[in-house]
Backbone as CSV, one residue per row, in Angstrom:
resi,resn,N_x,N_y,N_z,CA_x,CA_y,CA_z,C_x,C_y,C_z
1,UNK,-57.046,-88.299,18.359,-55.988,-87.596,17.603,-55.565,-86.321,18.315
2,UNK,-54.692,-85.535,17.658,-54.230,-84.372,18.317,-54.996,-83.120,17.992
3,UNK,-54.682,-82.107,18.753,-55.400,-80.771,18.563,-55.398,-80.298,17.183
4,UNK,-56.511,-79.816,16.667,-56.631,-79.359,15.297,-56.133,-77.974,15.161
5,UNK,-55.812,-77.282,16.258,-55.320,-75.857,16.158,-53.823,-75.812,16.101
6,UNK,-53.248,-76.482,15.062,-51.835,-76.575,14.888,-51.373,-75.313,14.150
7,UNK,-50.254,-74.669,14.550,-49.789,-73.598,13.733,-49.088,-74.082,12.449
8,UNK,-49.742,-73.719,11.343,-49.252,-74.270,10.084,-49.678,-73.328,8.958
9,UNK,-49.031,-73.378,7.837,-49.438,-72.545,6.688,-50.858,-72.858,6.358
10,UNK,-51.616,-71.894,5.883,-53.061,-72.071,5.627,-53.428,-73.219,4.721
11,UNK,-52.577,-73.491,3.695,-52.969,-74.605,2.800,-52.763,-76.017,3.443
12,UNK,-51.807,-76.091,4.346,-51.659,-77.303,5.126,-52.832,-77.458,6.064
13,UNK,-53.186,-76.406,6.791,-54.379,-76.486,7.650,-55.651,-76.823,6.902
14,UNK,-55.742,-76.349,5.696,-56.901,-76.641,4.848,-57.083,-78.089,4.604
15,UNK,-55.978,-78.876,4.460,-56.093,-80.252,4.261,-56.735,-80.924,5.375
16,UNK,-56.545,-80.458,6.629,-57.164,-81.039,7.786,-58.619,-80.502,7.903
17,UNK,-58.784,-79.194,7.836,-60.052,-78.596,8.030,-61.095,-78.810,6.984
18,UNK,-60.664,-78.939,5.776,-61.569,-79.080,4.642,-61.577,-80.446,4.006
19,UNK,-60.430,-81.110,4.024,-60.318,-82.422,3.264,-60.177,-83.637,4.174
20,UNK,-60.431,-83.497,5.455,-60.458,-84.650,6.427,-59.145,-85.325,6.587
21,UNK,-58.022,-84.609,6.316,-56.747,-85.170,6.687,-56.549,-85.052,8.200
22,UNK,-55.662,-85.766,8.759,-55.384,-85.671,10.195,-53.939,-85.207,10.373
23,UNK,-53.742,-84.478,11.526,-52.316,-84.031,11.904,-51.676,-85.263,12.495
24,UNK,-50.373,-85.429,12.146,-49.630,-86.553,12.675,-48.324,-85.986,13.239
25,UNK,-48.060,-86.535,14.486,-46.718,-86.245,15.112,-46.338,-87.473,15.847
26,UNK,-45.228,-87.382,16.696,-44.797,-88.543,17.428,-45.795,-89.081,18.449
27,UNK,-46.659,-88.161,18.944,-47.696,-88.632,19.871,-48.733,-89.595,19.277
28,UNK,-49.035,-89.476,17.946,-50.113,-90.283,17.447,-49.712,-91.124,16.190
29,UNK,-48.493,-91.061,15.748,-48.087,-91.783,14.561,-48.336,-93.295,14.708
30,UNK,-47.971,-93.910,15.860,-48.122,-95.312,16.027,-49.642,-95.752,16.060
31,UNK,-50.442,-94.956,16.723,-51.923,-95.290,16.768,-52.483,-95.065,15.340
32,UNK,-52.097,-94.040,14.631,-52.526,-93.799,13.220,-52.190,-94.982,12.312
33,UNK,-50.950,-95.456,12.424,-50.573,-96.626,11.610,-51.355,-97.855,12.033
34,UNK,-51.499,-98.087,13.298,-52.181,-99.283,13.761,-53.704,-99.330,13.369
35,UNK,-54.301,-98.172,13.175,-55.696,-98.078,12.867,-55.972,-98.077,11.403
36,UNK,-54.983,-98.073,10.585,-55.129,-97.958,9.160,-55.761,-99.192,8.515
37,UNK,-56.660,-98.932,7.625,-57.232,-99.921,6.700,-57.021,-99.328,5.290
38,UNK,-56.377,-100.039,4.399,-56.230,-99.514,3.029,-54.998,-98.606,2.950
39,UNK,-55.057,-97.779,1.869,-53.944,-96.896,1.516,-54.123,-95.559,2.210
40,UNK,-52.972,-95.030,2.601,-52.954,-93.635,3.203,-51.695,-92.916,2.757
41,UNK,-51.777,-91.595,2.677,-50.655,-90.816,2.223,-50.420,-89.745,3.343
42,UNK,-49.152,-89.674,3.797,-48.735,-88.694,4.814,-47.889,-87.650,4.163
43,UNK,-48.296,-86.440,4.209,-47.589,-85.356,3.594,-46.567,-84.763,4.612
44,UNK,-45.294,-84.746,4.176,-44.234,-84.034,4.809,-43.920,-82.825,3.999
45,UNK,-44.453,-81.649,4.396,-44.397,-80.454,3.562,-43.109,-79.709,3.723
46,UNK,-42.563,-79.664,4.962,-41.337,-78.843,5.204,-41.770,-77.415,5.278
47,UNK,-40.770,-76.567,5.453,-40.925,-75.171,5.599,-41.273,-74.556,4.202
48,UNK,-42.440,-73.943,4.006,-42.797,-73.467,2.681,-41.936,-72.295,2.270
49,UNK,-41.214,-71.680,3.171,-40.290,-70.602,2.741,-39.041,-71.252,2.091
50,UNK,-38.567,-72.350,2.685,-37.419,-73.004,2.142,-37.768,-73.940,0.949
51,UNK,-39.009,-74.496,0.976,-39.486,-75.385,-0.024,-40.827,-74.889,-0.535
52,UNK,-40.840,-73.928,-1.389,-42.130,-73.351,-1.840,-43.015,-74.316,-2.579
53,UNK,-42.471,-75.399,-3.170,-43.376,-76.393,-3.852,-44.148,-77.163,-2.838
54,UNK,-43.916,-77.046,-1.564,-44.718,-77.698,-0.519,-46.178,-77.232,-0.608
55,UNK,-46.355,-75.940,-0.830,-47.691,-75.409,-0.954,-48.399,-75.983,-2.195
56,UNK,-47.653,-76.163,-3.344,-48.196,-76.704,-4.505,-48.689,-78.153,-4.282
57,UNK,-47.852,-78.933,-3.537,-48.225,-80.306,-3.250,-49.461,-80.354,-2.361
58,UNK,-49.555,-79.431,-1.418,-50.742,-79.378,-0.592,-51.978,-79.043,-1.356
59,UNK,-51.906,-78.318,-2.421,-53.029,-78.025,-3.309,-53.383,-79.247,-4.172
60,UNK,-52.397,-79.906,-4.634,-52.584,-81.062,-5.595,-53.063,-82.327,-4.851
61,UNK,-52.695,-82.550,-3.632,-52.977,-83.775,-2.910,-54.508,-84.118,-2.862
62,UNK,-55.350,-83.149,-2.497,-56.764,-83.556,-2.536,-57.331,-83.845,-3.965
63,UNK,-56.691,-83.230,-4.974,-57.082,-83.534,-6.299,-56.651,-84.962,-6.710
64,UNK,-55.454,-85.344,-6.317,-55.045,-86.678,-6.483,-55.905,-87.730,-5.770
65,UNK,-56.310,-87.345,-4.545,-57.190,-88.213,-3.788,-58.482,-88.431,-4.511
66,UNK,-59.051,-87.387,-5.008,-60.364,-87.406,-5.719,-60.267,-88.262,-6.989
67,UNK,-59.202,-88.056,-7.791,-59.017,-88.808,-9.044,-58.841,-90.295,-8.691
68,UNK,-58.042,-90.609,-7.678,-57.763,-91.972,-7.301,-59.016,-92.632,-6.808
69,UNK,-59.807,-91.969,-6.000,-61.061,-92.551,-5.500,-61.987,-92.829,-6.641
70,UNK,-62.027,-91.979,-7.721,-62.897,-92.221,-8.842,-62.626,-93.385,-9.691
71,UNK,-61.390,-93.937,-9.526,-61.012,-95.215,-10.197,-60.879,-96.315,-9.237
72,UNK,-61.509,-96.170,-8.086,-61.556,-97.340,-7.141,-60.311,-97.507,-6.280
73,UNK,-59.526,-96.494,-6.177,-58.295,-96.566,-5.358,-58.275,-95.449,-4.276
74,UNK,-59.213,-95.388,-3.401,-59.265,-94.345,-2.411,-58.043,-94.373,-1.465
75,UNK,-57.654,-93.269,-0.945,-56.651,-93.231,0.111,-56.978,-92.147,1.106
76,UNK,-56.570,-92.371,2.332,-56.749,-91.402,3.379,-55.549,-90.428,3.377
77,UNK,-55.698,-89.266,3.975,-54.631,-88.296,3.974,-54.275,-87.907,5.416
78,UNK,-53.022,-87.578,5.603,-52.550,-87.064,6.866,-51.442,-86.023,6.580
79,UNK,-51.175,-85.148,7.531,-50.187,-84.113,7.364,-49.284,-84.134,8.590
80,UNK,-47.979,-84.191,8.352,-47.035,-84.113,9.506,-47.104,-82.769,10.124
81,UNK,-47.250,-82.675,11.421,-47.241,-81.406,12.145,-45.958,-80.698,11.819
82,UNK,-45.981,-79.398,11.400,-44.754,-78.720,10.961,-43.647,-78.762,11.925
83,UNK,-43.914,-78.567,13.211,-42.833,-78.393,14.173,-42.081,-79.697,14.450
84,UNK,-42.719,-80.856,14.108,-42.055,-82.129,14.273,-41.836,-82.918,13.036
85,UNK,-42.141,-82.291,11.889,-42.102,-83.016,10.566,-40.722,-83.512,10.256
86,UNK,-39.696,-82.670,10.502,-38.392,-83.106,10.123,-37.865,-84.353,10.866
87,UNK,-38.026,-84.322,12.200,-37.689,-85.444,13.030,-38.496,-86.709,12.668
88,UNK,-39.819,-86.506,12.394,-40.668,-87.597,12.052,-40.280,-88.220,10.702
89,UNK,-39.937,-87.328,9.748,-39.546,-87.806,8.415,-38.285,-88.703,8.569
90,UNK,-37.402,-88.339,9.439,-36.175,-89.124,9.614,-36.497,-90.557,10.164
91,UNK,-37.572,-90.669,10.900,-37.954,-91.982,11.471,-38.192,-92.938,10.294
92,UNK,-38.605,-92.402,9.125,-38.921,-93.198,8.006,-37.843,-93.107,6.859
93,UNK,-36.779,-92.371,7.174,-35.677,-92.311,6.262,-35.907,-91.269,5.178
94,UNK,-36.856,-90.381,5.291,-37.137,-89.363,4.274,-36.277,-88.150,4.460
95,UNK,-35.614,-87.735,3.419,-34.748,-86.521,3.498,-35.046,-85.456,2.456
96,UNK,-36.116,-85.634,1.632,-36.448,-84.684,0.641,-37.822,-84.040,0.995
97,UNK,-37.899,-82.775,0.524,-39.125,-81.992,0.852,-39.692,-81.372,-0.387
98,UNK,-40.958,-81.338,-0.592,-41.953,-82.060,0.184,-41.973,-83.521,-0.213
99,UNK,-42.562,-84.360,0.581,-42.662,-85.755,0.277,-44.017,-86.257,0.616
100,UNK,-44.594,-87.068,-0.217,-45.776,-87.884,-0.016,-45.341,-89.263,0.383
101,UNK,-45.637,-89.709,1.574,-45.264,-91.003,2.015,-46.429,-91.933,2.026
102,UNK,-46.404,-93.029,1.365,-47.469,-93.952,1.228,-47.377,-95.095,2.214
103,UNK,-48.559,-95.469,2.777,-48.677,-96.573,3.675,-49.894,-97.385,3.269
104,UNK,-49.798,-98.726,3.527,-50.922,-99.575,3.286,-51.173,-100.484,4.552
105,UNK,-52.363,-100.376,5.085,-52.696,-101.186,6.268,-51.613,-100.989,7.344
106,UNK,-51.099,-99.740,7.464,-50.155,-99.450,8.505,-48.740,-99.719,8.155
107,UNK,-48.444,-100.187,6.989,-47.064,-100.524,6.642,-46.569,-99.590,5.524
108,UNK,-45.272,-99.219,5.627,-44.641,-98.367,4.688,-44.678,-98.971,3.291
109,UNK,-44.932,-98.137,2.270,-44.975,-98.608,0.883,-43.797,-97.883,0.148
110,UNK,-43.871,-96.581,-0.031,-42.902,-95.816,-0.785,-43.076,-94.335,-0.531
111,UNK,-42.197,-93.504,-1.172,-42.409,-92.094,-1.094,-42.415,-91.525,-2.547
112,UNK,-43.039,-90.357,-2.651,-43.060,-89.552,-3.886,-42.654,-88.139,-3.442
113,UNK,-41.449,-87.720,-3.850,-40.911,-86.440,-3.374,-40.991,-85.417,-4.464
114,UNK,-41.129,-84.138,-4.040,-41.091,-83.024,-4.953,-42.493,-82.774,-5.657
115,UNK,-42.477,-81.786,-6.483,-43.689,-81.470,-7.286,-43.528,-82.021,-8.679
116,UNK,-44.574,-82.504,-9.259,-44.546,-83.078,-10.624,-45.615,-82.521,-11.525
117,UNK,-45.439,-82.645,-12.785,-46.556,-82.363,-13.697,-47.700,-83.305,-13.462
118,UNK,-48.906,-82.818,-13.779,-50.176,-83.580,-13.457,-50.107,-84.994,-13.996
119,UNK,-49.784,-85.148,-15.283,-49.760,-86.528,-15.827,-48.722,-87.369,-15.237
120,UNK,-47.599,-86.782,-14.869,-46.584,-87.571,-14.188,-47.117,-87.960,-12.767
121,UNK,-47.726,-87.045,-12.122,-48.292,-87.350,-10.746,-49.253,-88.568,-10.836
122,UNK,-50.118,-88.530,-11.840,-51.088,-89.651,-11.998,-50.352,-90.969,-12.179
123,UNK,-49.396,-90.972,-13.041,-48.626,-92.190,-13.291,-47.922,-92.645,-12.000
124,UNK,-47.199,-91.694,-11.350,-46.437,-92.027,-10.096,-47.420,-92.458,-8.991
125,UNK,-48.602,-91.826,-8.890,-49.592,-92.204,-7.905,-50.051,-93.669,-8.117
126,UNK,-50.371,-93.983,-9.346,-50.794,-95.355,-9.670,-49.713,-96.395,-9.299
127,UNK,-48.428,-96.072,-9.595,-47.340,-96.897,-9.303,-47.226,-97.080,-7.777
128,UNK,-47.364,-96.024,-7.058,-47.229,-96.101,-5.579,-48.303,-96.904,-5.002
129,UNK,-49.552,-96.781,-5.490,-50.707,-97.497,-4.966,-50.627,-98.997,-5.368
130,UNK,-49.946,-99.305,-6.425,-49.768,-100.720,-6.864,-48.503,-101.344,-6.256
131,UNK,-47.645,-100.582,-5.679,-46.366,-101.138,-5.117,-46.705,-101.962,-3.870
132,UNK,-45.845,-102.984,-3.613,-46.030,-103.767,-2.403,-45.503,-102.990,-1.172
133,UNK,-45.908,-103.398,-0.034,-45.325,-102.778,1.226,-43.813,-103.118,1.252
134,UNK,-43.044,-102.326,1.950,-41.593,-102.582,1.977,-41.059,-102.044,3.289
135,UNK,-39.820,-102.161,3.474,-39.098,-101.584,4.588,-38.830,-100.139,4.329
136,UNK,-39.083,-99.269,5.257,-38.742,-97.818,5.084,-37.227,-97.726,5.018
137,UNK,-36.722,-96.834,4.192,-35.243,-96.687,3.994,-34.529,-95.991,5.201
138,UNK,-34.751,-96.547,6.364,-34.104,-95.949,7.574,-32.668,-96.459,7.736
139,UNK,-31.991,-95.825,8.653,-30.606,-96.245,8.931,-30.709,-97.656,9.588
140,UNK,-29.853,-98.531,9.191,-29.841,-99.850,9.797,-29.560,-100.918,8.743
141,UNK,-29.284,-102.088,9.274,-28.941,-103.230,8.414,-30.088,-104.181,8.548
142,UNK,-30.608,-104.584,7.353,-31.721,-105.622,7.431,-31.234,-106.912,8.020
143,UNK,-32.076,-107.450,8.874,-31.742,-108.750,9.478,-32.119,-109.869,8.607
144,UNK,-31.206,-110.810,8.307,-31.440,-111.945,7.457,-31.024,-113.193,8.303
145,UNK,-31.899,-114.141,8.332,-31.571,-115.365,8.994,-30.482,-116.183,8.218
146,UNK,-29.639,-116.789,9.017,-28.626,-117.663,8.393,-29.245,-118.865,7.685
147,UNK,-30.548,-119.191,8.058,-31.209,-120.317,7.491,-32.045,-119.874,6.223
148,UNK,-32.078,-118.557,5.891,-32.817,-118.084,4.789,-32.175,-118.471,3.449
149,UNK,-33.037,-118.757,2.455,-32.616,-119.132,1.206,-31.714,-118.078,0.602
150,UNK,-30.521,-118.430,0.106,-29.670,-117.445,-0.454,-28.863,-116.700,0.544
151,UNK,-28.968,-117.094,1.837,-28.139,-116.332,2.904,-26.706,-116.612,2.676
152,UNK,-25.903,-115.563,2.754,-24.476,-115.642,2.551,-23.831,-114.478,3.241
153,UNK,-22.573,-114.682,3.606,-21.859,-113.561,4.218,-21.142,-112.800,3.167
154,UNK,-21.254,-113.177,1.924,-20.559,-112.462,0.811,-21.476,-112.215,-0.342
C-alpha cells in the first residue's frame, strides 16, 4: 500500500493510524479492489473547511464499523487520499461530499453521502450492506446485447 505519512486532517489520519483503514489513491485503488473479500467502505471526505461534516463522518465511521461487526456484518475501511480524492471520486461518479462508498468483493455497491442521525445511519448502513453489487454511476452508456431479453432501440 501507500505511505502512511499522508498530509490529512487529524481525524482522517486517525482512521488509518488507529482504526486500520488504508489510504487509497490512483496508485493502489485497483490492487485494493482486487484484494477485497467481503464488504468495504471507502470514505471520500473532501476538504473539511468546505465540508465540515466530513470530520463528523470520520468520527462516526469506526462506530458504524463496530456496530456492524457486532451483528455479523463486518466491513473494512479505507480513506481516499485528500489530494487525489476529488479525481478518484469522479472515477466512480461520486459528486457529493462527504461520501461513504460501499464495495463488496471488489465490486461497487452504493454510496451514502452526507451526515445523518445515528438511527438513520444504522438503517442506511444495513440497506447498503444488503444491497447487491451494481454499476457505479459513472459517465457512459451501459452496453446491452441486441440478443438480450427485452433489448430494444426504443
